[in-house]
Structures are given as C-alpha cells and as structure tokens.
NUNU-693939 format. One record per residue (C-alpha): residue number from 1; chain; x, y, z; residue in three letters. Coordinates in pm, 1 decimal, always signed. Layout:
// NUNU-693939
<mifi><pos>NUM</pos><unit>A</unit><x>X</x><y>Y</y><z>Z</z><code>ALA</code></mifi>
...
// end
This chain:
// NUNU-693939
<mifi><pos>1</pos><unit>A</unit><x>-2658.0</x><y>-3603.9</y><z>+664.7</z><code>MET</code></mifi>
<mifi><pos>2</pos><unit>A</unit><x>-2718.8</x><y>-3322.1</y><z>+908.8</z><code>ARG</code></mifi>
<mifi><pos>3</pos><unit>A</unit><x>-3029.8</x><y>-3344.7</y><z>+1130.8</z><code>LYS</code></mifi>
<mifi><pos>4</pos><unit>A</unit><x>-2974.7</x><y>-3008.8</y><z>+1288.1</z><code>TRP</code></mifi>
<mifi><pos>5</pos><unit>A</unit><x>-3148.0</x><y>-2801.7</y><z>+1012.6</z><code>PRO</code></mifi>
<mifi><pos>6</pos><unit>A</unit><x>-3450.7</x><y>-3037.6</y><z>+1016.5</z><code>VAL</code></mifi>
<mifi><pos>7</pos><unit>A</unit><x>-3494.9</x><y>-3012.6</y><z>+1393.7</z><code>TRP</code></mifi>
<mifi><pos>8</pos><unit>A</unit><x>-3431.6</x><y>-2641.4</y><z>+1384.6</z><code>PHE</code></mifi>
<mifi><pos>9</pos><unit>A</unit><x>-3698.2</x><y>-2600.9</y><z>+1116.8</z><code>SER</code></mifi>
<mifi><pos>10</pos><unit>A</unit><x>-3953.4</x><y>-2809.8</y><z>+1311.3</z><code>ILE</code></mifi>
<mifi><pos>11</pos><unit>A</unit><x>-3891.5</x><y>-2622.6</y><z>+1638.3</z><code>ILE</code></mifi>
<mifi><pos>12</pos><unit>A</unit><x>-3904.1</x><y>-2285.6</y><z>+1463.1</z><code>SER</code></mifi>
<mifi><pos>13</pos><unit>A</unit><x>-4230.5</x><y>-2375.4</y><z>+1292.8</z><code>LEU</code></mifi>
<mifi><pos>14</pos><unit>A</unit><x>-4380.6</x><y>-2496.5</y><z>+1624.3</z><code>ALA</code></mifi>
<mifi><pos>15</pos><unit>A</unit><x>-4276.3</x><y>-2176.6</y><z>+1802.0</z><code>LEU</code></mifi>
<mifi><pos>16</pos><unit>A</unit><x>-4430.7</x><y>-1962.7</y><z>+1529.2</z><code>MET</code></mifi>
<mifi><pos>17</pos><unit>A</unit><x>-4757.2</x><y>-2158.3</y><z>+1547.3</z><code>LEU</code></mifi>
<mifi><pos>18</pos><unit>A</unit><x>-4777.2</x><y>-2139.3</y><z>+1926.7</z><code>VAL</code></mifi>
<mifi><pos>19</pos><unit>A</unit><x>-4696.9</x><y>-1770.8</y><z>+1944.4</z><code>SER</code></mifi>
<mifi><pos>20</pos><unit>A</unit><x>-4942.7</x><y>-1692.8</y><z>+1667.1</z><code>GLY</code></mifi>
<mifi><pos>21</pos><unit>A</unit><x>-5240.6</x><y>-1851.7</y><z>+1849.7</z><code>CYS</code></mifi>
<mifi><pos>22</pos><unit>A</unit><x>-5291.5</x><y>-1578.9</y><z>+2106.6</z><code>ALA</code></mifi>
<mifi><pos>23</pos><unit>A</unit><x>-5416.2</x><y>-1276.7</y><z>+1918.2</z><code>VAL</code></mifi>
<mifi><pos>24</pos><unit>A</unit><x>-5454.6</x><y>-977.5</y><z>+2138.9</z><code>SER</code></mifi>
<mifi><pos>25</pos><unit>A</unit><x>-5736.6</x><y>-745.2</y><z>+2053.4</z><code>ARG</code></mifi>
<mifi><pos>26</pos><unit>A</unit><x>-5719.0</x><y>-389.0</y><z>+2155.9</z><code>LYS</code></mifi>
<mifi><pos>27</pos><unit>A</unit><x>-6030.4</x><y>-174.5</y><z>+2165.5</z><code>PRO</code></mifi>
<mifi><pos>28</pos><unit>A</unit><x>-6047.6</x><y>+85.6</y><z>+1894.7</z><code>ALA</code></mifi>
<mifi><pos>29</pos><unit>A</unit><x>-6014.0</x><y>+439.8</y><z>+2022.1</z><code>PRO</code></mifi>
<mifi><pos>30</pos><unit>A</unit><x>-6342.9</x><y>+626.9</y><z>+2023.5</z><code>PRO</code></mifi>
<mifi><pos>31</pos><unit>A</unit><x>-6402.4</x><y>+821.0</y><z>+1708.5</z><code>SER</code></mifi>
<mifi><pos>32</pos><unit>A</unit><x>-6429.6</x><y>+1193.8</y><z>+1775.4</z><code>PRO</code></mifi>
<mifi><pos>33</pos><unit>A</unit><x>-6685.1</x><y>+1228.3</y><z>+1495.1</z><code>ALA</code></mifi>
<mifi><pos>34</pos><unit>A</unit><x>-6911.9</x><y>+953.6</y><z>+1631.7</z><code>ALA</code></mifi>
<mifi><pos>35</pos><unit>A</unit><x>-7201.0</x><y>+1113.7</y><z>+1818.0</z><code>PRO</code></mifi>
<mifi><pos>36</pos><unit>A</unit><x>-7258.3</x><y>+962.3</y><z>+2158.1</z><code>GLY</code></mifi>
<mifi><pos>37</pos><unit>A</unit><x>-7535.4</x><y>+1010.8</y><z>+2406.4</z><code>PRO</code></mifi>
<mifi><pos>38</pos><unit>A</unit><x>-7553.0</x><y>+1363.3</y><z>+2535.3</z><code>ALA</code></mifi>
<mifi><pos>39</pos><unit>A</unit><x>-7411.5</x><y>+1395.3</y><z>+2884.0</z><code>PRO</code></mifi>
<mifi><pos>40</pos><unit>A</unit><x>-7673.9</x><y>+1430.2</y><z>+3152.1</z><code>ALA</code></mifi>
<mifi><pos>41</pos><unit>A</unit><x>-7712.6</x><y>+1769.7</y><z>+3305.8</z><code>ALA</code></mifi>
<mifi><pos>42</pos><unit>A</unit><x>-7566.9</x><y>+1775.1</y><z>+3652.6</z><code>PRO</code></mifi>
<mifi><pos>43</pos><unit>A</unit><x>-7839.4</x><y>+1775.7</y><z>+3908.0</z><code>GLY</code></mifi>
<mifi><pos>44</pos><unit>A</unit><x>-7900.7</x><y>+1665.5</y><z>+4260.9</z><code>PRO</code></mifi>
<mifi><pos>45</pos><unit>A</unit><x>-7805.0</x><y>+1302.5</y><z>+4308.7</z><code>ALA</code></mifi>
<mifi><pos>46</pos><unit>A</unit><x>-8063.1</x><y>+1072.1</y><z>+4455.8</z><code>ALA</code></mifi>
<mifi><pos>47</pos><unit>A</unit><x>-7996.5</x><y>+1037.2</y><z>+4826.3</z><code>PRO</code></mifi>
<mifi><pos>48</pos><unit>A</unit><x>-7859.3</x><y>+702.4</y><z>+4931.0</z><code>ALA</code></mifi>
<mifi><pos>49</pos><unit>A</unit><x>-8105.5</x><y>+507.8</y><z>+5143.5</z><code>PRO</code></mifi>
<mifi><pos>50</pos><unit>A</unit><x>-8036.3</x><y>+540.7</y><z>+5510.9</z><code>ARG</code></mifi>
<mifi><pos>51</pos><unit>A</unit><x>-7944.8</x><y>+210.2</y><z>+5671.4</z><code>PRO</code></mifi>
<mifi><pos>52</pos><unit>A</unit><x>-8180.3</x><y>+49.7</y><z>+5914.5</z><code>LEU</code></mifi>
<mifi><pos>53</pos><unit>A</unit><x>-8095.3</x><y>+92.9</y><z>+6283.6</z><code>PRO</code></mifi>
<mifi><pos>54</pos><unit>A</unit><x>-7813.2</x><y>-116.8</y><z>+6422.3</z><code>THR</code></mifi>
<mifi><pos>55</pos><unit>A</unit><x>-7845.1</x><y>-50.4</y><z>+6794.1</z><code>THR</code></mifi>
<mifi><pos>56</pos><unit>A</unit><x>-8037.5</x><y>-333.7</y><z>+6956.6</z><code>PRO</code></mifi>
<mifi><pos>57</pos><unit>A</unit><x>-8307.3</x><y>-109.7</y><z>+7106.9</z><code>ALA</code></mifi>
<mifi><pos>58</pos><unit>A</unit><x>-8378.2</x><y>+77.9</y><z>+6781.7</z><code>GLU</code></mifi>
<mifi><pos>59</pos><unit>A</unit><x>-8364.0</x><y>-240.6</y><z>+6571.8</z><code>ALA</code></mifi>
<mifi><pos>60</pos><unit>A</unit><x>-8603.2</x><y>-417.6</y><z>+6809.0</z><code>HIS</code></mifi>
<mifi><pos>61</pos><unit>A</unit><x>-8845.2</x><y>-124.4</y><z>+6809.1</z><code>ARG</code></mifi>
<mifi><pos>62</pos><unit>A</unit><x>-8858.1</x><y>-103.1</y><z>+6428.5</z><code>LEU</code></mifi>
<mifi><pos>63</pos><unit>A</unit><x>-8870.5</x><y>-482.9</y><z>+6387.8</z><code>ALA</code></mifi>
<mifi><pos>64</pos><unit>A</unit><x>-9169.3</x><y>-495.4</y><z>+6623.2</z><code>THR</code></mifi>
<mifi><pos>65</pos><unit>A</unit><x>-9344.8</x><y>-223.0</y><z>+6421.1</z><code>LYS</code></mifi>
<mifi><pos>66</pos><unit>A</unit><x>-9280.8</x><y>-408.8</y><z>+6092.6</z><code>LEU</code></mifi>
<mifi><pos>67</pos><unit>A</unit><x>-9394.2</x><y>-741.1</y><z>+6242.5</z><code>ALA</code></mifi>
<mifi><pos>68</pos><unit>A</unit><x>-9720.1</x><y>-577.6</y><z>+6354.2</z><code>ALA</code></mifi>
<mifi><pos>69</pos><unit>A</unit><x>-9768.4</x><y>-449.7</y><z>+5999.6</z><code>GLU</code></mifi>
<mifi><pos>70</pos><unit>A</unit><x>-9707.8</x><y>-799.6</y><z>+5859.8</z><code>ALA</code></mifi>
<mifi><pos>71</pos><unit>A</unit><x>-9960.4</x><y>-947.2</y><z>+6103.0</z><code>GLU</code></mifi>
<mifi><pos>72</pos><unit>A</unit><x>-10232.5</x><y>-724.8</y><z>+5953.1</z><code>LYS</code></mifi>
<mifi><pos>73</pos><unit>A</unit><x>-10224.2</x><y>-935.1</y><z>+5634.9</z><code>VAL</code></mifi>
<mifi><pos>74</pos><unit>A</unit><x>-10517.9</x><y>-1178.8</y><z>+5631.7</z><code>PRO</code></mifi>
<mifi><pos>75</pos><unit>A</unit><x>-10395.4</x><y>-1533.4</y><z>+5687.7</z><code>GLY</code></mifi>
<mifi><pos>76</pos><unit>A</unit><x>-10093.5</x><y>-1438.7</y><z>+5901.3</z><code>VAL</code></mifi>
<mifi><pos>77</pos><unit>A</unit><x>-10101.2</x><y>-1580.1</y><z>+6253.2</z><code>LYS</code></mifi>
<mifi><pos>78</pos><unit>A</unit><x>-9775.4</x><y>-1419.5</y><z>+6370.7</z><code>SER</code></mifi>
<mifi><pos>79</pos><unit>A</unit><x>-9467.8</x><y>-1253.5</y><z>+6222.4</z><code>ALA</code></mifi>
<mifi><pos>80</pos><unit>A</unit><x>-9111.1</x><y>-1205.6</y><z>+6337.4</z><code>THR</code></mifi>
<mifi><pos>81</pos><unit>A</unit><x>-8877.5</x><y>-951.5</y><z>+6176.0</z><code>VAL</code></mifi>
<mifi><pos>82</pos><unit>A</unit><x>-8498.7</x><y>-917.8</y><z>+6188.4</z><code>VAL</code></mifi>
<mifi><pos>83</pos><unit>A</unit><x>-8329.5</x><y>-616.6</y><z>+6028.8</z><code>LEU</code></mifi>
<mifi><pos>84</pos><unit>A</unit><x>-7987.0</x><y>-610.0</y><z>+5870.3</z><code>THR</code></mifi>
<mifi><pos>85</pos><unit>A</unit><x>-7848.7</x><y>-337.0</y><z>+5643.5</z><code>GLY</code></mifi>
<mifi><pos>86</pos><unit>A</unit><x>-8145.9</x><y>-233.5</y><z>+5428.1</z><code>ASN</code></mifi>
<mifi><pos>87</pos><unit>A</unit><x>-8303.4</x><y>-580.5</y><z>+5445.6</z><code>THR</code></mifi>
<mifi><pos>88</pos><unit>A</unit><x>-8596.2</x><y>-700.8</y><z>+5652.8</z><code>ALA</code></mifi>
<mifi><pos>89</pos><unit>A</unit><x>-8607.6</x><y>-1075.9</y><z>+5710.8</z><code>ILE</code></mifi>
<mifi><pos>90</pos><unit>A</unit><x>-8963.4</x><y>-1183.5</y><z>+5789.9</z><code>VAL</code></mifi>
<mifi><pos>91</pos><unit>A</unit><x>-9064.5</x><y>-1518.8</y><z>+5934.8</z><code>GLY</code></mifi>
<mifi><pos>92</pos><unit>A</unit><x>-9435.1</x><y>-1596.5</y><z>+5913.5</z><code>LEU</code></mifi>
<mifi><pos>93</pos><unit>A</unit><x>-9664.6</x><y>-1840.6</y><z>+6089.5</z><code>ASP</code></mifi>
<mifi><pos>94</pos><unit>A</unit><x>-9965.7</x><y>-1885.9</y><z>+5865.5</z><code>ILE</code></mifi>
<mifi><pos>95</pos><unit>A</unit><x>-10308.9</x><y>-1950.1</y><z>+6018.5</z><code>LYS</code></mifi>
<mifi><pos>96</pos><unit>A</unit><x>-10431.4</x><y>-2306.9</y><z>+5994.2</z><code>SER</code></mifi>
<mifi><pos>97</pos><unit>A</unit><x>-10681.1</x><y>-2365.2</y><z>+5718.2</z><code>GLY</code></mifi>
<mifi><pos>98</pos><unit>A</unit><x>-10515.0</x><y>-2126.1</y><z>+5473.1</z><code>VAL</code></mifi>
<mifi><pos>99</pos><unit>A</unit><x>-10481.0</x><y>-2290.4</y><z>+5133.3</z><code>GLU</code></mifi>
<mifi><pos>100</pos><unit>A</unit><x>-10126.0</x><y>-2380.2</y><z>+5036.5</z><code>ARG</code></mifi>
<mifi><pos>101</pos><unit>A</unit><x>-10161.1</x><y>-2192.8</y><z>+4705.6</z><code>GLY</code></mifi>
<mifi><pos>102</pos><unit>A</unit><x>-10249.5</x><y>-1873.5</y><z>+4892.9</z><code>ARG</code></mifi>
<mifi><pos>103</pos><unit>A</unit><x>-9915.8</x><y>-1867.7</y><z>+5078.5</z><code>THR</code></mifi>
<mifi><pos>104</pos><unit>A</unit><x>-9727.1</x><y>-1700.0</y><z>+4792.2</z><code>ALA</code></mifi>
<mifi><pos>105</pos><unit>A</unit><x>-9986.3</x><y>-1420.4</y><z>+4774.7</z><code>ALA</code></mifi>
<mifi><pos>106</pos><unit>A</unit><x>-9963.6</x><y>-1371.8</y><z>+5152.3</z><code>ILE</code></mifi>
<mifi><pos>107</pos><unit>A</unit><x>-9583.4</x><y>-1350.6</y><z>+5135.4</z><code>LYS</code></mifi>
<mifi><pos>108</pos><unit>A</unit><x>-9601.8</x><y>-1094.0</y><z>+4853.4</z><code>ASP</code></mifi>
<mifi><pos>109</pos><unit>A</unit><x>-9852.2</x><y>-881.4</y><z>+5044.9</z><code>GLU</code></mifi>
<mifi><pos>110</pos><unit>A</unit><x>-9638.0</x><y>-896.9</y><z>+5360.7</z><code>VAL</code></mifi>
<mifi><pos>111</pos><unit>A</unit><x>-9331.3</x><y>-787.1</y><z>+5162.9</z><code>ALA</code></mifi>
<mifi><pos>112</pos><unit>A</unit><x>-9525.4</x><y>-497.7</y><z>+5009.9</z><code>ARG</code></mifi>
<mifi><pos>113</pos><unit>A</unit><x>-9657.3</x><y>-379.8</y><z>+5347.6</z><code>ARG</code></mifi>
<mifi><pos>114</pos><unit>A</unit><x>-9321.4</x><y>-407.7</y><z>+5523.2</z><code>VAL</code></mifi>
<mifi><pos>115</pos><unit>A</unit><x>-9150.7</x><y>-208.5</y><z>+5247.3</z><code>ARG</code></mifi>
<mifi><pos>116</pos><unit>A</unit><x>-9425.6</x><y>+55.7</y><z>+5260.9</z><code>ALA</code></mifi>
<mifi><pos>117</pos><unit>A</unit><x>-9406.5</x><y>+82.4</y><z>+5641.6</z><code>ALA</code></mifi>
<mifi><pos>118</pos><unit>A</unit><x>-9049.2</x><y>+217.1</y><z>+5636.1</z><code>ASP</code></mifi>
<mifi><pos>119</pos><unit>A</unit><x>-8878.1</x><y>+365.4</y><z>+5330.8</z><code>ASN</code></mifi>
<mifi><pos>120</pos><unit>A</unit><x>-8535.7</x><y>+252.4</y><z>+5454.8</z><code>ARG</code></mifi>
<mifi><pos>121</pos><unit>A</unit><x>-8631.5</x><y>-109.0</y><z>+5383.9</z><code>VAL</code></mifi>
<mifi><pos>122</pos><unit>A</unit><x>-8505.8</x><y>-188.6</y><z>+5034.4</z><code>VAL</code></mifi>
<mifi><pos>123</pos><unit>A</unit><x>-8518.0</x><y>-568.5</y><z>+5036.5</z><code>THR</code></mifi>
<mifi><pos>124</pos><unit>A</unit><x>-8770.3</x><y>-791.2</y><z>+5209.0</z><code>VAL</code></mifi>
<mifi><pos>125</pos><unit>A</unit><x>-8712.4</x><y>-1164.8</y><z>+5242.1</z><code>GLN</code></mifi>
<mifi><pos>126</pos><unit>A</unit><x>-9016.6</x><y>-1361.2</y><z>+5360.6</z><code>VAL</code></mifi>
<mifi><pos>127</pos><unit>A</unit><x>-9028.8</x><y>-1724.7</y><z>+5467.0</z><code>THR</code></mifi>
<mifi><pos>128</pos><unit>A</unit><x>-9289.3</x><y>-1960.9</y><z>+5604.7</z><code>THR</code></mifi>
<mifi><pos>129</pos><unit>A</unit><x>-9046.8</x><y>-2251.8</y><z>+5651.3</z><code>ASP</code></mifi>
<mifi><pos>130</pos><unit>A</unit><x>-9089.3</x><y>-2356.6</y><z>+6019.2</z><code>PRO</code></mifi>
<mifi><pos>131</pos><unit>A</unit><x>-8716.9</x><y>-2426.1</y><z>+6079.4</z><code>ASP</code></mifi>
<mifi><pos>132</pos><unit>A</unit><x>-8609.9</x><y>-2094.1</y><z>+5929.2</z><code>THR</code></mifi>
<mifi><pos>133</pos><unit>A</unit><x>-8883.8</x><y>-1907.6</y><z>+6118.6</z><code>VAL</code></mifi>
<mifi><pos>134</pos><unit>A</unit><x>-8750.6</x><y>-2061.0</y><z>+6441.7</z><code>THR</code></mifi>
<mifi><pos>135</pos><unit>A</unit><x>-8400.3</x><y>-1937.6</y><z>+6358.6</z><code>ARG</code></mifi>
<mifi><pos>136</pos><unit>A</unit><x>-8536.7</x><y>-1588.7</y><z>+6286.4</z><code>ILE</code></mifi>
<mifi><pos>137</pos><unit>A</unit><x>-8716.6</x><y>-1591.4</y><z>+6623.2</z><code>ARG</code></mifi>
<mifi><pos>138</pos><unit>A</unit><x>-8395.9</x><y>-1686.7</y><z>+6808.1</z><code>ARG</code></mifi>
<mifi><pos>139</pos><unit>A</unit><x>-8206.6</x><y>-1398.4</y><z>+6644.8</z><code>VAL</code></mifi>
<mifi><pos>140</pos><unit>A</unit><x>-8492.0</x><y>-1155.4</y><z>+6719.3</z><code>ALA</code></mifi>
<mifi><pos>141</pos><unit>A</unit><x>-8501.4</x><y>-1267.2</y><z>+7083.8</z><code>GLN</code></mifi>
<mifi><pos>142</pos><unit>A</unit><x>-8126.1</x><y>-1212.6</y><z>+7117.2</z><code>GLY</code></mifi>
<mifi><pos>143</pos><unit>A</unit><x>-8156.4</x><y>-862.8</y><z>+6973.5</z><code>ILE</code></mifi>
<mifi><pos>144</pos><unit>A</unit><x>-8449.0</x><y>-784.2</y><z>+7205.8</z><code>SER</code></mifi>
<mifi><pos>145</pos><unit>A</unit><x>-8226.4</x><y>-889.4</y><z>+7500.8</z><code>ARG</code></mifi>
<mifi><pos>146</pos><unit>A</unit><x>-7980.4</x><y>-619.7</y><z>+7391.5</z><code>GLY</code></mifi>
<mifi><pos>147</pos><unit>A</unit><x>-7728.0</x><y>-827.7</y><z>+7197.8</z><code>GLU</code></mifi>
<mifi><pos>148</pos><unit>A</unit><x>-7585.2</x><y>-637.6</y><z>+6898.7</z><code>PRO</code></mifi>
<mifi><pos>149</pos><unit>A</unit><x>-7713.9</x><y>-732.3</y><z>+6553.0</z><code>VAL</code></mifi>
<mifi><pos>150</pos><unit>A</unit><x>-7352.5</x><y>-786.3</y><z>+6443.1</z><code>ALA</code></mifi>
<mifi><pos>151</pos><unit>A</unit><x>-7318.3</x><y>-1079.9</y><z>+6684.1</z><code>SER</code></mifi>
<mifi><pos>152</pos><unit>A</unit><x>-7573.8</x><y>-1266.3</y><z>+6470.9</z><code>PHE</code></mifi>
<mifi><pos>153</pos><unit>A</unit><x>-7410.1</x><y>-1198.8</y><z>+6130.9</z><code>ASN</code></mifi>
<mifi><pos>154</pos><unit>A</unit><x>-7324.7</x><y>-1564.0</y><z>+6062.5</z><code>ARG</code></mifi>
<mifi><pos>155</pos><unit>A</unit><x>-7675.3</x><y>-1682.2</y><z>+6156.0</z><code>GLU</code></mifi>
<mifi><pos>156</pos><unit>A</unit><x>-7836.9</x><y>-1404.1</y><z>+5950.6</z><code>ILE</code></mifi>
<mifi><pos>157</pos><unit>A</unit><x>-7627.0</x><y>-1497.6</y><z>+5646.9</z><code>GLN</code></mifi>
<mifi><pos>158</pos><unit>A</unit><x>-7734.2</x><y>-1861.2</y><z>+5684.3</z><code>GLU</code></mifi>
<mifi><pos>159</pos><unit>A</unit><x>-8100.8</x><y>-1757.5</y><z>+5711.2</z><code>ILE</code></mifi>
<mifi><pos>160</pos><unit>A</unit><x>-8070.6</x><y>-1541.0</y><z>+5398.8</z><code>LEU</code></mifi>
<mifi><pos>161</pos><unit>A</unit><x>-7902.5</x><y>-1827.9</y><z>+5214.7</z><code>ARG</code></mifi>
<mifi><pos>162</pos><unit>A</unit><x>-8194.9</x><y>-2058.0</y><z>+5300.4</z><code>ARG</code></mifi>
<mifi><pos>163</pos><unit>A</unit><x>-8467.6</x><y>-1816.3</y><z>+5192.7</z><code>ILE</code></mifi>
<mifi><pos>164</pos><unit>A</unit><x>-8544.5</x><y>-1816.2</y><z>+4824.1</z><code>THR</code></mifi>
<mifi><pos>165</pos><unit>A</unit><x>-8560.3</x><y>-1452.4</y><z>+4716.1</z><code>PRO</code></mifi>
<mifi><pos>166</pos><unit>A</unit><x>-8924.8</x><y>-1384.3</y><z>+4646.3</z><code>THR</code></mifi>
<mifi><pos>167</pos><unit>A</unit><x>-8931.3</x><y>-1007.1</y><z>+4649.8</z><code>THR</code></mifi>
<mifi><pos>168</pos><unit>A</unit><x>-8672.1</x><y>-737.0</y><z>+4612.7</z><code>ARG</code></mifi>
// end
C-alpha cells in the first residue's frame, strides 16, 4: 500500500485552502460615464496662517498682550501665556470665591478672547490646574529671560499632554 498519494493529496488540499484564504480586492476603475462632482474653479487659495513669533522678545511681547486680554475676563486673577506654532497655552489663576461650575465658562471665554486678539492663534489650550500653571509660568519666565522657545519643546509637549483639549 502506497502512502505517498494520500500524503500528497492532503498536502495539496491544505496548500489550496491556505492560498485561497487571502482574496485580494482591487478597486474598480472609475467609470467614465459616471458623473462625479464638478471640479472647483481655480481661485485664490486661502493663505496659510502665519506662525506665531519664535524669537524670545517677540514671543514674550505677544504672550504678555494675550495674557492681559485673558485677565480681562471676569473671575480671572492672573494669566500666563506661552506660544508655540499656532497654539497659545494659557495658565489661569482664578479669583477666590468663583464657583467651581463657572470655571469652564471662564476658560471658554478666555480661549475666545485670546483667539480674537491675534488671528495667528489657531488653537488655544487653557488650564487652571495649579501644577500645570506653575510649569507654564516657568517656561514663560525662561522665554522672557531670552531663552529660545525651542529650548522648552519637551516641557511644552508635556504641558500640552496634560491639558485636556477644551477649545480648538
């Protein structure tokens, strides 16, 4: 009795099953008769937003202006702003006696005002967490001493990671 044809048949069957499992699907070519959306008329492209300043003096000057704008919101005791790319990171000290439920409204108003104060600001991240506000202050103080914003990239990334995005 020969076992070779039985084994050969089993292996052949297994190979056919395994190779048949992976079906590759190729996208159908677009039909020339199918109407698609009409191409948009070429026009002037929207200008890309200019990045916020990166030199320490310019960044400090604009951050101070945005912090002053944030401090105009009722309930804000003080504000610190750090700029990176098109993002303003805002740390707030809220006045004592402000209801806890009012904090979210204050943060939203601060974000709105900061964005309106300079059209280059695309994203505003606001926090009232005391530890994160302290970190923001340390970065802002370093920038005001003339240290480049890039030297704080790791710290800024950590701050952004800690802040829950509330407004974009």
